[in-house]
N, C-alpha and C positions, 0 to 999 in steps of 0.2 A: 286719213285713214277711216274705214270701216271696220270696228270692233266688235264680235258677240260677246257677251260674258252667258255663258250658261249655270244656273243657279244663283238666284238673286238674294242667299243669306247670309249669314252674318263675318261672312269674307268674302263673300262673292258683290254683295251689292256698294261695299267700299273698293272693290275693287274699279267697280265699274263705274262710279265717282271718280276716281283718280285717273282713269284714263279720259273721262271727259274732260275734264280741268288740264290735262295736259296739255291739251292745246284746241283752240277755238275752231277748229276747221274737222276734228276728229266726229264721227258719229259713233257712238254707243247705243248697243241695243242689247237688254237682255233678256234672257228667259229664263221662264219660271215655270213651272208646273199648277202653282198656287194661284187662282186669277186675285185672291184677296191681296197677294204680295203685290204682284202685277198693277192693280188699280191703285194702291197705297202709292207706288213708285212714279204713275203716272201723274198723279196728283202732286208728287212733290211731297209726300208726306214719309219720314222712315217706317218703316213695318216694325219695327224694333225697337227698343230705347237702349241708350247706354254707350253709344258711339261716339266718342269724340270728334267733334265739329261735322259730324257727318249729315244732320236736319238742317242746318245751314245751307251746306254746297250742294245737297239734293235737290232743296229747292231752288236755287239758283240756276243749277242746269238744267232740270225740265224746264223751268219756264224760258229757259235761253233755245229749248229744241236741241239741246244736246248732248243729252241722255233718256230715253223711252225704252220701259218694259214692253213687253208679247209673251201669250203660251205659246206662238203659233215656229218651228224651228225653220219654215218655209220662207218666215217672214226678215228672221235675223243671219240664218245662213249664208243663201245665195251672195254671191260677190264679196264677201268678208276677207279683208286681207287678214286677220287675227283672230280667233277664235278660242277662249281661255275659257275651261271647265272647272268649276269648284264643288263638282256637286257631292254629296255627303256618301263616304263609304262607312258603313258600318259592319259590325264584329256582334259574330255570334255569342254571347252569353255564356252558353253551355262549353262548346267546343274551342273559342277562342279566331276561329276559321273566319276570311273576309267573305262579307255576302256583299257581291257587286252587284247586285238587282238593279241600283239606282245608275251607276253608273253604264252599267250595258246600254239601258234603257235610254238615257240621256247619249250613250256613242252614237247608238243604229241612229235614231232620231236627228241627230247632226249630220250623221255619215247621208245618210238619204239625200241630203240637200248640199252637200259640197261642192264647190265650185273648183276649178283649177288654182294655183297657187297661193291656197290660204295654209298660214302657218296656223297648226293647234297644238294648243301647249295645256297640258293637265298640271293642274296645279295643285289635288288634291292628294296630301300623301297615300303612296301604293308601296304594297311589297315590292322587293328586288327583284325586278324582270318584267312588270307587268307591262309597261309601255309598249315595251318589244313584241312581247310575245301574246299580250292579251290585245290591244286596242290597235296595235297596226295591221293583223291581219282581218278584225274585223271592220274597221275604217274602210281599207281596200278591198273587200270583199262587196262592203254595201256602194259602196260608193261610185267603183270602177274605174277609180285612181290609184296612182302609184307612187308609195310614199317615197320621197327623194327624188322622182322624176326632174334630170337637171334641163330640159325645154321649156320648164313652165306647165307641164300637161299633168301632173302631180300636184301632191302637199307636201307640206312637212311637218314631222312629230315630234314634239320634243317633250322633256318635265321639266318645270320649275317648280319647286316647290312652294308654298307659301309659308311664309316665318314668323308673322302676325299672330299675336293674341288681340282675341276680341276686346274693344275697350279703349284701345290705341293702336289702331289697324294704319293709320294716316300716319304716325309716328313712327313706329314700325319698319315700313315699308322704308322710309329713308336711312332708317338707322342700319340695316341689316343688307349684306350682299346680299343680291338676287344669284343666287343659283339657276345655270342652266344646262343642262343635259340632253344633246340630241342624237338620234340613231345615225343620221350622215353631218360631216362639216358644215356644209351648205346648210342644212336644217337650223344646225347649234347660231350658226353666224345669221340665220333671219331672225331667232330668237333672241340673240343679243341685240339688234339693229332694233328690235320692238321693246324691248324693255328698256332701252337706253332712250329710245321718246319719251316714253308714258311715265316714267319713275325718276328725281331725282334724289342725291344721295350726301347725306350730310358727310362732311371730312371727321375718319378716324386715326388719329397714328396708334392706334394701337392694334390697328390690323398689320399683316405680314406682308400684304400689297393693295393698294388703292380701294376703298369702296366703290362698288359700283357694283356692275352686272361679270358674276363667275362663270369663266367657262370650266364645268367638271369634267368635261373628256369624255363621257355617254352619259344617257340614260341611264343606267343601272348605278353609275358612279351619287348623280343627284339624289336618285330615289332613295340610296342607300345613308346620303348623309342627313338628309333630312329625316329618318328612319331613326339611326346613330345618334342625334342631337337631344332628341326627346328620348328615346330609351334610356342615354345616358340620367336624363335626370330621373327618370322611376328607381332606378337603379340607385344612384344617388340616395336617395328620398330614403330608399329601404334599407340600406346604409345606416342613414339617418334615426329611420325607427327601431331598427334593430340595437342601436346606442339607445334608444332613447329608454326600451321594454327593459335592458340590462339596469336602467341607471335609474328607475323606479325602483327596484330590488336592491339596489346599494346604496339607495339612500341621497345620490348624488344628482345635479343639476347639470342635466346634458346642455342647457343650453348656453352656458360658462362655459363647458368643456366646447363646444364645438365653436363660440366664441374665440378663446384660445386656441384654437387648433388652427383658425382662419386666420388668423394674425401673422405666420406666414403666407409664403406666393407657392408653395404645393399643397397646401391643402383648402379645399372649398368645400365643406361638407354643406349638404343642405338642409333644410329645418324636420324636423316630425312636425306630425299631427293626426288627428284623426281617420281623415282619410285624405286620398289624391283621386281627384274627379275631374270632370270635362270632355271634352272629344279626343283631345289630344296622349294627354301621359299615360292615361289606363287603357288608350287601344293600339297606341303605334309600337309599343312593345308584342303586341299580340301579333301584329301586321309580320314585325321583325321575325317572330319567330316562328310564322306560318312558313319562312324559306329557311329559316336557321332552327330547327327544332332543337339543334344539341346544345345551344346557348342557354347551360342550365345559370349560370348566373343569371342573365335576363329571365326566366323562367322563376326564380327562386323569390326575388325583389319583387315581383310581379305579385307572388303569392301573398307575401310579407306585407305591402303597401295595402292588400284586397282585406287581411284580417285585422286593419286595425280599427275601425270601428265594431269589432267584436271584443276589442280588447278593451275598448275605453269602458263599455259596457262594463265588462267583467270585473274593471274595478270599483265601478260605482257599487255594482252588488256586493264588492269586496266590503269596501266600506260599512255598508248602510247593513250588511247581512242578508236582507232580501228585497226585491223592489214592486214583490209581488200587491197589485191594488195600488201601488204610489202613482200619484198624478205626477209624470216627466216632459216636460217640453225639450223635444230638439230646438235650437236655434240655429236658424239655416235651412233654408231647402237649395239652396244656389249652391253649385259645389267650387264657388269662391265668391268674396266678397265684390257687391257692387257689378255684379254679372248675372240676370237676369235670367240663367239656365240651370238646367236639373239633370246636364249628361253626364251619367256614371256619378252622379253625387253621392255623398259618403250616409245624407239622410236614408236612404236606402235601407243598407243596410244595420245604418243602425235605428230606425225604427223597430226593424223585423227582430233584432236581437233584442230591443227594451220587450217588445209584443210577447218572446218567446218567455221571458222571464215574468208575464205577468201584470207587467205594466200598465197604466193607462195615460196613452202615450199623444202628446199633442205636438205640432207645429207652428212653429210661429216663423214670418221672416218676411221683413220689411218690405219686401218688393213684387211678395206676389198679395191679392187679394184672398181674402176670406173663400171664394167660391171657388178660387185657382185651387190652392191646398186641399180643398174638398175633395175638388176631381183628382186630387191624386190618390183618394183615399185617406184622408188624413183630417184629424181634428184640430181644426183653428184652433191657435192659442193667443191670448190678445194680454198682453203687459198689465201687471197690476192686478193679477187672478193670481189667487192661490196655487202652488204647485209646491211638490218637493224634491223634485231633483231639475238641476236645468244642465242641460250637455251643450254646448257650443260646438255647431259644425260648420259654419260658414264665420269670415272673418270681418262680417259687414261694418261697416265705423260706427252704425249704431249702439254694437254692445259694448264698445270700448268705455260708455258713459256707464252703464247699468250697474243699479244698484240693490240691496233689498228689498225696497220702496217698489220695484218693476217686481218685485218676485218674492210677493209676500210668502211668509210659511217655507221659505227655501231652507232644507236641511242640507245640501250637498248643490256645489259648482261642480262640475265638467268642461273645464276649457280646454277643449280640442285645440284650438287656433292661437291660445295665450291671449286675446286680445283685452281680455277685462283687466280691470286694474284692482287684483288683490286688498289694497286698500280699503276700497269701499264698502268689501265683505267683514267687516270686524266678525269672528265669532262662528263665522261660517264654514268648515271645510271646502276646501279649493284647491282639487286635484289638476295634472296639466298632464301632456304627455311630454315623459321624459323631465319634469321638474322634482321627480326624487319625493317628494313626499308620501307620508305613509298611509297608504290604503289600510287604514282600521282608525278605527272610532276613536 
């Protein structure tokens, strides 16, 4: 097959590598608007670090001529058996409304060069109904082809959400069923055939049916499945954070409570923390709310999670009396440990809350250079420099071994991820989210 992958980001590039690796006869072409990314891919060099097995697979496949990249849709799309889109969908910070700008542009570009018989699969998470009501008419109008035409003169359009985490994409592709929802039975069947030919699946006896490609019955059902599984996590974390805030007032360690609750099979309470970040969990509930604005449980949980950085900083202020003029380091710019990505990271709200209280704010992250941190408008911090307060925002493994020698002068450690070792900080107040420690001197 000739397979085109549109957008070679942290999901799209591993997908392109997976497709090329599945069969030596496949020709895989990646399309991206960033010339730097295209050049690095064509050199066999990963453009971003941290994805297990990507570097070696990419180098091998490019050298073998089985994978290449381009900025030209006219090169990648014509004659393709399948086109897979993983273009980012952004959300307006103020309103929560989806911003389809990049996806509209990519869809228009592929439609201009679409040829009959192509399967088009969207993997970017979408509001329910988008595949049928937005992408189908747009592609049909621009391409002049009809979706679902049975004589082979048209194209097939499906939604098949990515369900992977950056850093472990290849393992997740094997681990989780591939959900597929088309606009016609023929389109769904074509998508099932395609994904079965480019993916392999782990055996799992915990699933209600065999692991593999699962037909969801419609594009809308597949769209909702991705939104629901991620929104569940946000709501669950919101509940955990509510429990944590109460536990802090009651002097209870909520982590012991959650551990006890989850010891029976009907409780699956997630862990509280200083922030919920990344491209998925803070975003997809908003996409769901864009089509179901009456989902008050979802909106309340989203608001509760967004308020956690302010809550954490307020606890530090409560213990110390004031943060005015204090040197405070936020440990972790990334939204989670071992991932060099700041999308919706709690660092932004944490820094804002500290600056609003007059603190001298510094930021540290082992994955970022000083120049990169400065580029965000932050003053870089280096371990062993004097500091009054440290707030752990990301669970980088390096922070598990921190000690007072790394943070001289430390008056308060607020561990928003519960990764530091309290035994390493004797005599220094240490607060966690839901740890029940008194926020008083």
